[in-house]
PQR file with spaces between the fields and no chain letter, atoms N, CA, C, O and H, PARSE charges and radii, in Angstrom:
ATOM       1  N    MET     1     -27.566  -65.843  -52.246 -0.4000 1.5000
ATOM       2  CA   MET     1     -26.678  -66.307  -53.462 -0.0000 2.0000
ATOM       3  C    MET     1     -25.365  -66.509  -52.655  0.5500 1.7000
ATOM       4  O    MET     1     -24.793  -65.804  -51.823 -0.5500 1.4000
ATOM       5  N    ALA     2     -25.106  -67.669  -53.174 -0.4000 1.5000
ATOM       6  CA   ALA     2     -23.470  -68.203  -52.602 -0.0000 2.0000
ATOM       7  C    ALA     2     -22.707  -67.089  -53.318  0.5500 1.7000
ATOM       8  O    ALA     2     -23.172  -66.273  -54.114 -0.5500 1.4000
ATOM       9  H    ALA     2     -25.571  -68.241  -53.850  0.4000 1.0000
ATOM      10  N    GLU     3     -21.200  -67.232  -52.801 -0.4000 1.5000
ATOM      11  CA   GLU     3     -20.713  -66.402  -53.657 -0.0000 2.0000
ATOM      12  C    GLU     3     -19.783  -67.510  -54.927  0.5500 1.7000
ATOM      13  O    GLU     3     -19.270  -68.602  -54.684 -0.5500 1.4000
ATOM      14  H    GLU     3     -20.822  -67.895  -52.155  0.4000 1.0000
ATOM      15  N    LYS     4     -19.808  -66.922  -55.995 -0.4000 1.5000
ATOM      16  CA   LYS     4     -19.119  -67.711  -56.886 -0.0000 2.0000
ATOM      17  C    LYS     4     -17.951  -67.393  -57.517  0.5500 1.7000
ATOM      18  O    LYS     4     -18.115  -66.509  -58.358 -0.5500 1.4000
ATOM      19  H    LYS     4     -20.225  -66.035  -56.193  0.4000 1.0000
ATOM      20  N    THR     5     -16.820  -67.797  -57.416 -0.4000 1.5000
ATOM      21  CA   THR     5     -15.393  -67.110  -57.447 -0.0000 2.0000
ATOM      22  C    THR     5     -14.593  -67.976  -58.945  0.5500 1.7000
ATOM      23  O    THR     5     -14.751  -69.126  -59.355 -0.5500 1.4000
ATOM      24  H    THR     5     -16.687  -68.515  -56.732  0.4000 1.0000
ATOM      25  N    GLU     6     -14.080  -67.308  -59.252 -0.4000 1.5000
ATOM      26  CA   GLU     6     -13.417  -67.725  -60.815 -0.0000 2.0000
ATOM      27  C    GLU     6     -11.916  -67.570  -60.592  0.5500 1.7000
ATOM      28  O    GLU     6     -11.819  -66.380  -60.292 -0.5500 1.4000
ATOM      29  H    GLU     6     -13.952  -66.374  -58.919  0.4000 1.0000
ATOM      30  N    LEU     7     -11.001  -67.961  -60.574 -0.4000 1.5000
ATOM      31  CA   LEU     7      -9.325  -67.607  -60.404 -0.0000 2.0000
ATOM      32  C    LEU     7      -9.070  -67.225  -61.690  0.5500 1.7000
ATOM      33  O    LEU     7      -9.335  -68.020  -62.592 -0.5500 1.4000
ATOM      34  H    LEU     7     -11.080  -68.928  -60.818  0.4000 1.0000
ATOM      35  N    LEU     8      -8.538  -66.003  -61.978 -0.4000 1.5000
ATOM      36  CA   LEU     8      -8.305  -65.606  -62.991 -0.0000 2.0000
ATOM      37  C    LEU     8      -6.389  -65.650  -62.601  0.5500 1.7000
ATOM      38  O    LEU     8      -5.770  -66.201  -63.511 -0.5500 1.4000
ATOM      39  H    LEU     8      -8.323  -65.358  -61.245  0.4000 1.0000
ATOM      40  N    GLU     9      -5.637  -65.235  -61.613 -0.4000 1.5000
ATOM      41  CA   GLU     9      -4.123  -65.053  -61.671 -0.0000 2.0000
ATOM      42  C    GLU     9      -4.347  -65.293  -59.931  0.5500 1.7000
ATOM      43  O    GLU     9      -5.363  -65.414  -59.246 -0.5500 1.4000
ATOM      44  H    GLU     9      -6.139  -64.787  -60.874  0.4000 1.0000
ATOM      45  N    GLU    10      -2.992  -65.294  -59.629 -0.4000 1.5000
ATOM      46  CA   GLU    10      -2.717  -65.101  -57.861 -0.0000 2.0000
ATOM      47  C    GLU    10      -3.449  -64.845  -57.558  0.5500 1.7000
ATOM      48  O    GLU    10      -4.159  -65.666  -56.976 -0.5500 1.4000
ATOM      49  H    GLU    10      -2.167  -65.195  -60.185  0.4000 1.0000
ATOM      50  N    ASP    11      -3.957  -63.211  -57.741 -0.4000 1.5000
ATOM      51  CA   ASP    11      -4.154  -62.241  -56.652 -0.0000 2.0000
ATOM      52  C    ASP    11      -5.276  -61.445  -57.354  0.5500 1.7000
ATOM      53  O    ASP    11      -5.349  -60.219  -57.270 -0.5500 1.4000
ATOM      54  H    ASP    11      -3.381  -62.545  -58.214  0.4000 1.0000
ATOM      55  N    GLU    12      -6.358  -62.392  -58.220 -0.4000 1.5000
ATOM      56  CA   GLU    12      -7.016  -61.352  -59.230 -0.0000 2.0000
ATOM      57  C    GLU    12      -8.338  -62.404  -58.849  0.5500 1.7000
ATOM      58  O    GLU    12      -7.869  -63.526  -58.659 -0.5500 1.4000
ATOM      59  H    GLU    12      -6.299  -63.388  -58.288  0.4000 1.0000
ATOM      60  N    LYS    13      -9.508  -62.401  -58.716 -0.4000 1.5000
ATOM      61  CA   LYS    13     -10.609  -63.226  -59.220 -0.0000 2.0000
ATOM      62  C    LYS    13     -12.040  -62.588  -59.427  0.5500 1.7000
ATOM      63  O    LYS    13     -12.193  -61.429  -59.041 -0.5500 1.4000
ATOM      64  H    LYS    13      -9.890  -61.490  -58.870  0.4000 1.0000
ATOM      65  N    ILE    14     -13.129  -63.278  -60.024 -0.4000 1.5000
ATOM      66  CA   ILE    14     -14.253  -62.711  -60.028 -0.0000 2.0000
ATOM      67  C    ILE    14     -14.891  -63.531  -59.179  0.5500 1.7000
ATOM      68  O    ILE    14     -14.724  -64.747  -59.093 -0.5500 1.4000
ATOM      69  H    ILE    14     -13.004  -64.220  -60.337  0.4000 1.0000
ATOM      70  N    VAL    15     -16.124  -62.406  -58.122 -0.4000 1.5000
ATOM      71  CA   VAL    15     -16.906  -62.751  -57.559 -0.0000 2.0000
ATOM      72  C    VAL    15     -18.200  -62.233  -57.329  0.5500 1.7000
ATOM      73  O    VAL    15     -18.185  -61.090  -56.871 -0.5500 1.4000
ATOM      74  H    VAL    15     -16.260  -61.418  -58.192  0.4000 1.0000
ATOM      75  N    GLU    16     -19.501  -62.815  -57.539 -0.4000 1.5000
ATOM      76  CA   GLU    16     -20.256  -62.489  -57.871 -0.0000 2.0000
ATOM      77  C    GLU    16     -21.247  -62.092  -56.337  0.5500 1.7000
ATOM      78  O    GLU    16     -21.396  -63.197  -55.815 -0.5500 1.4000
ATOM      79  H    GLU    16     -19.513  -63.743  -57.911  0.4000 1.0000
ATOM      80  N    ILE    17     -21.858  -61.175  -55.558 -0.4000 1.5000
ATOM      81  CA   ILE    17     -21.877  -60.176  -54.596 -0.0000 2.0000
ATOM      82  C    ILE    17     -23.236  -59.500  -54.611  0.5500 1.7000
ATOM      83  O    ILE    17     -23.566  -58.663  -55.452 -0.5500 1.4000
ATOM      84  H    ILE    17     -21.736  -60.278  -55.983  0.4000 1.0000
ATOM      85  N    GLU    18     -24.124  -60.001  -53.450 -0.4000 1.5000
ATOM      86  CA   GLU    18     -25.239  -59.301  -53.223 -0.0000 2.0000
ATOM      87  C    GLU    18     -25.046  -57.669  -53.347  0.5500 1.7000
ATOM      88  O    GLU    18     -24.367  -56.849  -52.729 -0.5500 1.4000
ATOM      89  H    GLU    18     -23.856  -60.681  -52.768  0.4000 1.0000
ATOM      90  N    LEU    19     -26.018  -57.594  -54.497 -0.4000 1.5000
ATOM      91  CA   LEU    19     -26.350  -56.185  -53.858 -0.0000 2.0000
ATOM      92  C    LEU    19     -26.252  -55.294  -52.615  0.5500 1.7000
ATOM      93  O    LEU    19     -25.619  -54.246  -52.741 -0.5500 1.4000
ATOM      94  H    LEU    19     -26.570  -58.260  -54.998  0.4000 1.0000
ATOM      95  N    GLU    20     -26.754  -55.560  -51.534 -0.4000 1.5000
ATOM      96  CA   GLU    20     -26.845  -55.571  -50.383 -0.0000 2.0000
ATOM      97  C    GLU    20     -25.463  -54.832  -49.674  0.5500 1.7000
ATOM      98  O    GLU    20     -25.342  -53.924  -48.852 -0.5500 1.4000
ATOM      99  H    GLU    20     -27.268  -56.411  -51.431  0.4000 1.0000
ATOM     100  N    ARG    21     -24.470  -55.705  -50.431 -0.4000 1.5000
ATOM     101  CA   ARG    21     -22.973  -55.847  -49.326 -0.0000 2.0000
ATOM     102  C    ARG    21     -22.130  -54.524  -50.396  0.5500 1.7000
ATOM     103  O    ARG    21     -20.978  -54.244  -50.066 -0.5500 1.4000
ATOM     104  H    ARG    21     -24.568  -56.442  -51.100  0.4000 1.0000
ATOM     105  N    TRP    22     -22.656  -53.882  -51.452 -0.4000 1.5000
ATOM     106  CA   TRP    22     -22.306  -52.740  -52.471 -0.0000 2.0000
ATOM     107  C    TRP    22     -22.181  -51.400  -51.321  0.5500 1.7000
ATOM     108  O    TRP    22     -22.989  -51.140  -50.429 -0.5500 1.4000
ATOM     109  H    TRP    22     -23.591  -54.109  -51.720  0.4000 1.0000
ATOM     110  N    ARG    23     -20.988  -50.709  -51.634 -0.4000 1.5000
ATOM     111  CA   ARG    23     -20.913  -49.626  -51.085 -0.0000 2.0000
ATOM     112  C    ARG    23     -20.086  -48.704  -51.814  0.5500 1.7000
ATOM     113  O    ARG    23     -18.900  -48.937  -52.046 -0.5500 1.4000
ATOM     114  H    ARG    23     -20.332  -50.921  -52.359  0.4000 1.0000
ATOM     115  N    GLY    24     -20.773  -47.507  -52.233 -0.4000 1.5000
ATOM     116  CA   GLY    24     -20.003  -46.336  -52.909 -0.0000 2.0000
ATOM     117  C    GLY    24     -18.975  -45.911  -52.308  0.5500 1.7000
ATOM     118  O    GLY    24     -18.812  -45.886  -51.088 -0.5500 1.4000
ATOM     119  H    GLY    24     -21.736  -47.318  -52.044  0.4000 1.0000
ATOM     120  N    PHE    25     -17.904  -45.400  -53.503 -0.4000 1.5000
ATOM     121  CA   PHE    25     -16.531  -45.131  -52.862 -0.0000 2.0000
ATOM     122  C    PHE    25     -17.099  -43.531  -52.468  0.5500 1.7000
ATOM     123  O    PHE    25     -17.557  -42.952  -53.454 -0.5500 1.4000
ATOM     124  H    PHE    25     -18.036  -45.420  -54.494  0.4000 1.0000
ATOM     125  N    GLU    26     -17.129  -42.911  -51.462 -0.4000 1.5000
ATOM     126  CA   GLU    26     -17.674  -41.719  -51.007 -0.0000 2.0000
ATOM     127  C    GLU    26     -16.653  -40.821  -51.658  0.5500 1.7000
ATOM     128  O    GLU    26     -17.265  -40.053  -52.400 -0.5500 1.4000
ATOM     129  H    GLU    26     -16.757  -43.381  -50.661  0.4000 1.0000
ATOM     130  N    ASN    27     -15.244  -40.572  -51.699 -0.4000 1.5000
ATOM     131  CA   ASN    27     -14.682  -39.735  -52.284 -0.0000 2.0000
ATOM     132  C    ASN    27     -14.340  -39.873  -53.632  0.5500 1.7000
ATOM     133  O    ASN    27     -13.284  -39.398  -54.048 -0.5500 1.4000
ATOM     134  H    ASN    27     -14.746  -41.196  -51.097  0.4000 1.0000
ATOM     135  N    HIS    28     -15.163  -40.508  -54.402 -0.4000 1.5000
ATOM     136  CA   HIS    28     -15.028  -40.989  -55.393 -0.0000 2.0000
ATOM     137  C    HIS    28     -15.161  -39.503  -56.132  0.5500 1.7000
ATOM     138  O    HIS    28     -16.038  -38.813  -55.613 -0.5500 1.4000
ATOM     139  H    HIS    28     -16.021  -40.895  -54.063  0.4000 1.0000
ATOM     140  N    PRO    29     -14.358  -38.783  -57.408 -0.5600 1.5000
ATOM     141  CA   PRO    29     -14.301  -37.973  -58.233  0.2800 2.0000
ATOM     142  C    PRO    29     -15.804  -38.025  -58.760  0.5500 1.7000
ATOM     143  O    PRO    29     -16.368  -36.938  -58.636 -0.5500 1.4000
ATOM     144  N    PHE    30     -16.630  -39.093  -59.354 -0.4000 1.5000
ATOM     145  CA   PHE    30     -17.807  -38.640  -60.077 -0.0000 2.0000
ATOM     146  C    PHE    30     -18.914  -39.080  -59.182  0.5500 1.7000
ATOM     147  O    PHE    30     -18.922  -40.095  -58.486 -0.5500 1.4000
ATOM     148  H    PHE    30     -16.172  -39.976  -59.455  0.4000 1.0000
ATOM     149  N    LYS    31     -19.729  -38.292  -59.281 -0.4000 1.5000
ATOM     150  CA   LYS    31     -20.989  -38.420  -58.337 -0.0000 2.0000
ATOM     151  C    LYS    31     -21.997  -38.674  -59.290  0.5500 1.7000
ATOM     152  O    LYS    31     -22.145  -38.113  -60.376 -0.5500 1.4000
ATOM     153  H    LYS    31     -19.722  -37.468  -59.846  0.4000 1.0000
ATOM     154  N    VAL    32     -22.940  -39.917  -58.592 -0.4000 1.5000
ATOM     155  CA   VAL    32     -23.685  -40.592  -59.237 -0.0000 2.0000
ATOM     156  C    VAL    32     -25.120  -39.622  -58.341  0.5500 1.7000
ATOM     157  O    VAL    32     -25.346  -39.415  -57.149 -0.5500 1.4000
ATOM     158  H    VAL    32     -22.820  -40.373  -57.711  0.4000 1.0000
ATOM     159  N    ARG    33     -25.996  -39.138  -59.906 -0.4000 1.5000
ATOM     160  CA   ARG    33     -27.059  -38.569  -59.662 -0.0000 2.0000
ATOM     161  C    ARG    33     -28.410  -39.618  -59.981  0.5500 1.7000
ATOM     162  O    ARG    33     -28.698  -40.553  -60.727 -0.5500 1.4000
ATOM     163  H    ARG    33     -25.812  -39.307  -60.875  0.4000 1.0000
ATOM     164  N    ALA    34     -28.984  -38.837  -58.947 -0.4000 1.5000
ATOM     165  CA   ALA    34     -30.534  -39.850  -59.319 -0.0000 2.0000
ATOM     166  C    ALA    34     -31.509  -38.638  -59.911  0.5500 1.7000
ATOM     167  O    ALA    34     -32.074  -37.662  -59.418 -0.5500 1.4000
ATOM     168  H    ALA    34     -28.749  -38.078  -58.341  0.4000 1.0000
ATOM     169  N    ASP    35     -31.405  -39.212  -61.200 -0.4000 1.5000
ATOM     170  CA   ASP    35     -32.243  -38.532  -62.134 -0.0000 2.0000
ATOM     171  C    ASP    35     -33.019  -39.390  -63.128  0.5500 1.7000
ATOM     172  O    ASP    35     -33.448  -40.469  -62.720 -0.5500 1.4000
ATOM     173  H    ASP    35     -30.946  -40.006  -61.600  0.4000 1.0000
ATOM     174  N    SER    36     -33.231  -39.046  -64.316 -0.4000 1.5000
ATOM     175  CA   SER    36     -33.795  -39.855  -65.160 -0.0000 2.0000
ATOM     176  C    SER    36     -33.114  -40.960  -65.672  0.5500 1.7000
ATOM     177  O    SER    36     -33.791  -41.881  -66.130 -0.5500 1.4000
ATOM     178  H    SER    36     -32.883  -38.170  -64.647  0.4000 1.0000
ATOM     179  N    GLN    37     -31.765  -41.044  -65.678 -0.4000 1.5000
ATOM     180  CA   GLN    37     -30.795  -41.950  -66.515 -0.0000 2.0000
ATOM     181  C    GLN    37     -30.600  -42.736  -65.452  0.5500 1.7000
ATOM     182  O    GLN    37     -30.322  -43.899  -65.742 -0.5500 1.4000
ATOM     183  H    GLN    37     -31.215  -40.296  -65.307  0.4000 1.0000
ATOM     184  N    MET    38     -30.677  -42.381  -63.901 -0.4000 1.5000
ATOM     185  CA   MET    38     -30.425  -43.206  -63.295 -0.0000 2.0000
ATOM     186  C    MET    38     -31.603  -44.334  -62.923  0.5500 1.7000
ATOM     187  O    MET    38     -31.357  -45.440  -62.443 -0.5500 1.4000
ATOM     188  H    MET    38     -30.903  -41.436  -63.666  0.4000 1.0000
ATOM     189  N    ILE    39     -32.799  -43.872  -63.213 -0.4000 1.5000
ATOM     190  CA   ILE    39     -34.114  -44.673  -62.868 -0.0000 2.0000
ATOM     191  C    ILE    39     -33.826  -45.779  -64.709  0.5500 1.7000
ATOM     192  O    ILE    39     -34.209  -46.946  -64.801 -0.5500 1.4000
ATOM     193  H    ILE    39     -32.999  -42.973  -63.603  0.4000 1.0000
ATOM     194  N    GLU    40     -33.245  -45.159  -65.678 -0.4000 1.5000
ATOM     195  CA   GLU    40     -33.241  -46.141  -66.560 -0.0000 2.0000
ATOM     196  C    GLU    40     -32.225  -47.268  -65.992  0.5500 1.7000
ATOM     197  O    GLU    40     -32.562  -48.334  -65.475 -0.5500 1.4000
ATOM     198  H    GLU    40     -32.933  -44.211  -65.603  0.4000 1.0000
ATOM     199  N    LEU    41     -30.885  -46.789  -66.208 -0.4000 1.5000
ATOM     200  CA   LEU    41     -30.037  -47.956  -65.682 -0.0000 2.0000
ATOM     201  C    LEU    41     -30.532  -48.692  -64.427  0.5500 1.7000
ATOM     202  O    LEU    41     -30.108  -49.846  -64.482 -0.5500 1.4000
ATOM     203  H    LEU    41     -30.611  -45.924  -66.628  0.4000 1.0000
ATOM     204  N    GLN    42     -31.025  -48.552  -63.676 -0.4000 1.5000
ATOM     205  CA   GLN    42     -31.792  -49.615  -62.393 -0.0000 2.0000
ATOM     206  C    GLN    42     -32.942  -50.033  -63.002  0.5500 1.7000
ATOM     207  O    GLN    42     -33.689  -50.640  -62.235 -0.5500 1.4000
ATOM     208  H    GLN    42     -31.370  -47.614  -63.631  0.4000 1.0000
ATOM     209  N    GLU    43     -33.433  -49.884  -64.403 -0.4000 1.5000
ATOM     210  CA   GLU    43     -34.700  -50.821  -65.106 -0.0000 2.0000
ATOM     211  C    GLU    43     -33.766  -51.468  -65.653  0.5500 1.7000
ATOM     212  O    GLU    43     -33.997  -52.658  -65.434 -0.5500 1.4000
ATOM     213  H    GLU    43     -32.827  -49.391  -65.026  0.4000 1.0000
ATOM     214  N    SER    44     -32.560  -51.320  -66.420 -0.4000 1.5000
ATOM     215  CA   SER    44     -32.143  -51.909  -67.438 -0.0000 2.0000
ATOM     216  C    SER    44     -31.118  -53.332  -66.320  0.5500 1.7000
ATOM     217  O    SER    44     -30.987  -54.511  -66.647 -0.5500 1.4000
ATOM     218  H    SER    44     -32.373  -50.354  -66.597  0.4000 1.0000
ATOM     219  N    ILE    45     -30.646  -52.765  -65.230 -0.4000 1.5000
ATOM     220  CA   ILE    45     -30.161  -53.419  -64.324 -0.0000 2.0000
ATOM     221  C    ILE    45     -31.123  -54.863  -64.095  0.5500 1.7000
ATOM     222  O    ILE    45     -30.707  -56.022  -64.076 -0.5500 1.4000
ATOM     223  H    ILE    45     -30.753  -51.807  -64.965  0.4000 1.0000
ATOM     224  N    ARG    46     -32.205  -54.491  -63.969 -0.4000 1.5000
ATOM     225  CA   ARG    46     -33.435  -55.451  -63.283 -0.0000 2.0000
ATOM     226  C    ARG    46     -33.743  -56.162  -64.738  0.5500 1.7000
ATOM     227  O    ARG    46     -34.314  -57.244  -64.605 -0.5500 1.4000
ATOM     228  H    ARG    46     -32.542  -53.550  -63.984  0.4000 1.0000
ATOM     229  N    LYS    47     -33.633  -55.999  -65.309 -0.4000 1.5000
ATOM     230  CA   LYS    47     -34.329  -56.532  -66.476 -0.0000 2.0000
ATOM     231  C    LYS    47     -32.827  -57.839  -67.144  0.5500 1.7000
ATOM     232  O    LYS    47     -32.743  -59.061  -67.265 -0.5500 1.4000
ATOM     233  H    LYS    47     -33.169  -55.119  -65.417  0.4000 1.0000
ATOM     234  N    TYR    48     -32.132  -56.935  -67.344 -0.4000 1.5000
ATOM     235  CA   TYR    48     -30.562  -57.796  -68.210 -0.0000 2.0000
ATOM     236  C    TYR    48     -29.825  -57.919  -67.013  0.5500 1.7000
ATOM     237  O    TYR    48     -29.197  -58.942  -67.285 -0.5500 1.4000
ATOM     238  H    TYR    48     -32.201  -55.943  -67.246  0.4000 1.0000
ATOM     239  N    GLY    49     -29.445  -57.588  -65.838 -0.4000 1.5000
ATOM     240  CA   GLY    49     -28.334  -57.912  -65.152 -0.0000 2.0000
ATOM     241  C    GLY    49     -26.973  -56.636  -65.268  0.5500 1.7000
ATOM     242  O    GLY    49     -26.813  -55.765  -66.123 -0.5500 1.4000
ATOM     243  H    GLY    49     -29.955  -56.758  -65.617  0.4000 1.0000
ATOM     244  N    ILE    50     -26.299  -56.904  -64.275 -0.4000 1.5000
ATOM     245  CA   ILE    50     -25.157  -55.961  -65.079 -0.0000 2.0000
ATOM     246  C    ILE    50     -24.378  -56.825  -65.595  0.5500 1.7000
ATOM     247  O    ILE    50     -23.934  -57.916  -65.238 -0.5500 1.4000
ATOM     248  H    ILE    50     -26.428  -57.611  -63.580  0.4000 1.0000
ATOM     249  N    LEU    51     -24.228  -55.823  -66.965 -0.4000 1.5000
ATOM     250  CA   LEU    51     -23.686  -56.107  -68.241 -0.0000 2.0000
ATOM     251  C    LEU    51     -21.844  -56.100  -68.175  0.5500 1.7000
ATOM     252  O    LEU    51     -21.051  -56.774  -68.832 -0.5500 1.4000
ATOM     253  H    LEU    51     -24.589  -54.936  -67.255  0.4000 1.0000
ATOM     254  N    ASN    52     -21.597  -55.076  -67.130 -0.4000 1.5000
ATOM     255  CA   ASN    52     -20.306  -54.688  -67.286 -0.0000 2.0000
ATOM     256  C    ASN    52     -19.924  -54.608  -65.962  0.5500 1.7000
ATOM     257  O    ASN    52     -20.375  -53.783  -65.168 -0.5500 1.4000
ATOM     258  H    ASN    52     -22.242  -54.529  -66.596  0.4000 1.0000
ATOM     259  N    PRO    53     -19.137  -55.415  -65.726 -0.5600 1.5000
ATOM     260  CA   PRO    53     -18.091  -55.765  -64.148  0.2800 2.0000
ATOM     261  C    PRO    53     -17.718  -54.722  -63.643  0.5500 1.7000
ATOM     262  O    PRO    53     -17.217  -53.827  -64.324 -0.5500 1.4000
ATOM     263  N    LEU    54     -17.910  -54.625  -62.190 -0.4000 1.5000
ATOM     264  CA   LEU    54     -17.748  -53.210  -60.989 -0.0000 2.0000
ATOM     265  C    LEU    54     -16.063  -53.831  -60.601  0.5500 1.7000
ATOM     266  O    LEU    54     -15.769  -54.969  -60.234 -0.5500 1.4000
ATOM     267  H    LEU    54     -18.317  -55.352  -61.637  0.4000 1.0000
ATOM     268  N    ILE    55     -15.543  -53.165  -60.731 -0.4000 1.5000
ATOM     269  CA   ILE    55     -14.139  -53.235  -59.653 -0.0000 2.0000
ATOM     270  C    ILE    55     -14.286  -52.672  -58.127  0.5500 1.7000
ATOM     271  O    ILE    55     -14.548  -51.484  -57.935 -0.5500 1.4000
ATOM     272  H    ILE    55     -15.781  -52.241  -61.030  0.4000 1.0000
ATOM     273  N    VAL    56     -14.095  -53.619  -57.024 -0.4000 1.5000
ATOM     274  CA   VAL    56     -14.241  -53.345  -55.743 -0.0000 2.0000
ATOM     275  C    VAL    56     -13.233  -53.871  -54.960  0.5500 1.7000
ATOM     276  O    VAL    56     -12.379  -54.710  -55.247 -0.5500 1.4000
ATOM     277  H    VAL    56     -13.882  -54.583  -57.179  0.4000 1.0000
ATOM     278  N    ARG    57     -13.484  -53.154  -53.733 -0.4000 1.5000
ATOM     279  CA   ARG    57     -12.653  -53.763  -52.679 -0.0000 2.0000
ATOM     280  C    ARG    57     -12.971  -54.076  -51.508  0.5500 1.7000
ATOM     281  O    ARG    57     -13.666  -53.227  -50.951 -0.5500 1.4000
ATOM     282  H    ARG    57     -14.178  -52.473  -53.500  0.4000 1.0000
ATOM     283  N    PRO    58     -12.716  -55.022  -50.886 -0.5600 1.5000
ATOM     284  CA   PRO    58     -13.478  -55.508  -49.550  0.2800 2.0000
ATOM     285  C    PRO    58     -13.309  -54.702  -48.655  0.5500 1.7000
ATOM     286  O    PRO    58     -12.316  -54.000  -48.845 -0.5500 1.4000
ATOM     287  N    LYS    59     -14.195  -54.369  -47.191 -0.4000 1.5000
ATOM     288  CA   LYS    59     -14.257  -53.903  -46.404 -0.0000 2.0000
ATOM     289  C    LYS    59     -14.400  -54.398  -45.358  0.5500 1.7000
ATOM     290  O    LYS    59     -15.212  -55.319  -45.281 -0.5500 1.4000
ATOM     291  H    LYS    59     -15.001  -54.939  -47.037  0.4000 1.0000
ATOM     292  N    LYS    60     -13.566  -53.916  -43.994 -0.4000 1.5000
ATOM     293  CA   LYS    60     -13.723  -54.635  -42.649 -0.0000 2.0000
ATOM     294  C    LYS    60     -14.924  -55.372  -42.153  0.5500 1.7000
ATOM     295  O    LYS    60     -14.978  -56.303  -41.350 -0.5500 1.4000
ATOM     296  H    LYS    60     -12.906  -53.168  -44.056  0.4000 1.0000
ATOM     297  N    ASP    61     -16.055  -54.642  -42.925 -0.4000 1.5000
ATOM     298  CA   ASP    61     -17.444  -55.149  -42.353 -0.0000 2.0000
ATOM     299  C    ASP    61     -18.150  -56.114  -43.312  0.5500 1.7000
ATOM     300  O    ASP    61     -19.357  -56.349  -43.354 -0.5500 1.4000
ATOM     301  H    ASP    61     -16.012  -53.886  -43.578  0.4000 1.0000
ATOM     302  N    GLY    62     -17.048  -56.698  -44.176 -0.4000 1.5000
ATOM     303  CA   GLY    62     -17.690  -57.728  -45.210 -0.0000 2.0000
ATOM     304  C    GLY    62     -18.648  -56.995  -46.396  0.5500 1.7000
ATOM     305  O    GLY    62     -19.482  -57.571  -47.095 -0.5500 1.4000
ATOM     306  H    GLY    62     -16.067  -56.507  -44.142  0.4000 1.0000
ATOM     307  N    CYS    63     -18.391  -55.963  -46.416 -0.4000 1.5000
ATOM     308  CA   CYS    63     -19.081  -55.432  -47.809 -0.0000 2.0000
ATOM     309  C    CYS    63     -17.936  -54.730  -48.650  0.5500 1.7000
ATOM     310  O    CYS    63     -16.783  -54.694  -48.220 -0.5500 1.4000
ATOM     311  H    CYS    63     -17.714  -55.496  -45.848  0.4000 1.0000
ATOM     312  N    TYR    64     -18.238  -54.263  -49.670 -0.4000 1.5000
ATOM     313  CA   TYR    64     -17.604  -53.929  -50.710 -0.0000 2.0000
ATOM     314  C    TYR    64     -17.467  -52.819  -50.985  0.5500 1.7000
ATOM     315  O    TYR    64     -18.537  -52.216  -50.896 -0.5500 1.4000
ATOM     316  H    TYR    64     -19.175  -54.292  -50.020  0.4000 1.0000
ATOM     317  N    GLU    65     -16.358  -51.994  -51.398 -0.4000 1.5000
ATOM     318  CA   GLU    65     -16.298  -50.401  -51.687 -0.0000 2.0000
ATOM     319  C    GLU    65     -16.539  -50.634  -53.312  0.5500 1.7000
ATOM     320  O    GLU    65     -16.134  -51.710  -53.750 -0.5500 1.4000
ATOM     321  H    GLU    65     -15.489  -52.484  -51.469  0.4000 1.0000
ATOM     322  N    ILE    66     -17.052  -49.880  -54.072 -0.4000 1.5000
ATOM     323  CA   ILE    66     -17.209  -49.707  -55.454 -0.0000 2.0000
ATOM     324  C    ILE    66     -16.010  -48.881  -56.095  0.5500 1.7000
ATOM     325  O    ILE    66     -15.903  -47.660  -55.975 -0.5500 1.4000
ATOM     326  H    ILE    66     -17.381  -49.006  -53.716  0.4000 1.0000
ATOM     327  N    ILE    67     -15.371  -49.466  -56.596 -0.4000 1.5000
ATOM     328  CA   ILE    67     -14.022  -48.328  -57.440 -0.0000 2.0000
ATOM     329  C    ILE    67     -14.431  -47.971  -58.622  0.5500 1.7000
ATOM     330  O    ILE    67     -14.497  -46.768  -58.875 -0.5500 1.4000
ATOM     331  H    ILE    67     -15.458  -50.457  -56.694  0.4000 1.0000
ATOM     332  N    SER    68     -14.684  -48.646  -59.304 -0.4000 1.5000
ATOM     333  CA   SER    68     -14.920  -48.368  -60.492 -0.0000 2.0000
ATOM     334  C    SER    68     -16.104  -49.147  -61.309  0.5500 1.7000
ATOM     335  O    SER    68     -16.158  -50.377  -61.295 -0.5500 1.4000
ATOM     336  H    SER    68     -14.630  -49.623  -59.099  0.4000 1.0000
ATOM     337  N    GLY    69     -16.986  -48.398  -61.975 -0.4000 1.5000
ATOM     338  CA   GLY    69     -18.257  -49.274  -62.641 -0.0000 2.0000
ATOM     339  C    GLY    69     -19.693  -48.638  -62.032  0.5500 1.7000
ATOM     340  O    GLY    69     -20.802  -49.132  -62.237 -0.5500 1.4000
ATOM     341  H    GLY    69     -16.942  -47.399  -61.986  0.4000 1.0000
ATOM     342  N    HIS    70     -19.403  -47.355  -61.187 -0.4000 1.5000
ATOM     343  CA   HIS    70     -20.385  -46.658  -61.036 -0.0000 2.0000
ATOM     344  C    HIS    70     -21.926  -46.911  -61.414  0.5500 1.7000
ATOM     345  O    HIS    70     -22.772  -46.051  -61.166 -0.5500 1.4000
ATOM     346  H    HIS    70     -18.502  -46.954  -61.021  0.4000 1.0000
């Protein structure tokens, strides 16, 4: 998938990023649990895609760390 970029303001943009490039925020205070709700969420994402955007920051290795929207 090619990255799609839409300029919002000088220092903000919307970018579509492949799932494989997402990384969790290791010290995030909210923990993601592999439970039945997570399975339902995964099925919803497969069916409808991401409905709410994530906020990420780029990492040096070319991946993106998820800050908000886990």
